[in-house]
N, C-alpha and C positions, 0 to 999 in steps of 0.2 A: 436609371435617369438619361434617357430621353424626356421623359415626362418632367424634368427640369431644362431643359434644352428648350421647352417653352413660355417655362413658367418657372422665378425663381423661388415663389412659397407656395406651398401646398400642406391644405387644411387638416389637423394631428389635436383627435382630443382622447384622454385618459377619462374610461370608466370609474364611478367615484361614488364611493360608499360616505356620507356626513352621520359621521353617531351623532341624537340627539342630544344623550345624554355625556357632558364629557368635551367635548365639544374635537375630538380628533376626527380621521380621517384614513378611510383603506380602497389607496387601488389597485380596481378585478383586471384589469388590461391597461397596457400603457399603449399608447402611440397610434391610437387604434386607425382606420383610413380607409379610405377604396384605392390610394394609389395598386396597389397588387391590379385592383379588375382593369384600373386606368391602361397602365401598362401593359396588358393583357399579356399578366406569368401566370403560368402554369399552373401554380399553386397558389392563386390567391393571397387563399385564408394566410400564410405568411406572415400575410403586409408590416407590421410588427417586427418581425425580424429582418426583414429586407431593410427595412430603414434602422434597424438598429444596425445591421453588418457598415452601410452606407454612411453611418454616423462613426462607427468606428475605425472605416481608413480614411475620417477626417474631408467625405464629399459633402456632406449633408452635414446640416445641425439642429436641437430640437432646442435652444433657451428655455429651459425655466420662463414664463412672466411673457410673452411674448405672442403675440397672436394675430388675424392677417382682418380685419380691417371692418369688410363684409361681412356678419353672420353668415348671412343666406351660404356661404360657404361650405357652411356646415352639420345646412339639415340634411343632403343626400349621407351622412355617416350617425347624425342621430337620427333618420327614421329609416336606414337601416333596420332588414328585420331581423338581422341577427342581432340588433344592440336589443332591437324595443324587445322581441324574448330574454335580458338578460333584466334592463329596466322593470316589465313587468314582473319577475323574481322578487321582487321589491316594494312595489307599491302600495303595501297594504301594512307594511314593518311598523313597529311605533320603539325599536333601539335604530331604527337608520334610517338616510335621503338619501336619493341615489340621486346624481348629478353626470354634470362633463365637468374639463379644464382643457378650455378652448387650447389649443397647439400650434404651432406653426410647424413646419422643413422647409427650412430653407438653404441651400446650393449654398458651399462656403466658395472664394476663389478656389482651390483647390480641384473644387469639384466643375467649378466653369473653363477650366485647363484640361478636366477631363472631356468635359462635355465636344470641344474642342480642338481636340489632339484623337477620341476614341468614338464618339456617337451620330455626334453632325456626318450627315454621310457625306462620304469626300467630291460627289459630282457640285451638292451642291456649291460646296466652299470651294469648289477652281474657277464658278461663275462669278462672285460675289469678286 
């Protein structure tokens, strides 16, 4: 939640395969982000799980159909070596096209209250 203390929204993507015939799609990985790295988590690879749990607790939301305006925010995720490795597996596929669904994780009002009560350093609060 410390990341959300300095910014209300964070870039998140779903790794997606769109089927060339039939028009369907498959989500390979949901809620991929670098939040675990940016937050300094010991197990940063579980970033999607962390986002799921924060959402379940009502501290953040990842609403369908909403994304950040600045497309550059997504570049570190979309060019991450692990993501590129997955993308590479489908580069010559005749059946599907690899792509991204850009989304955003946003702090909720409850999350803002939690940040004020539990995350922001008490020394900083007393100076305000």
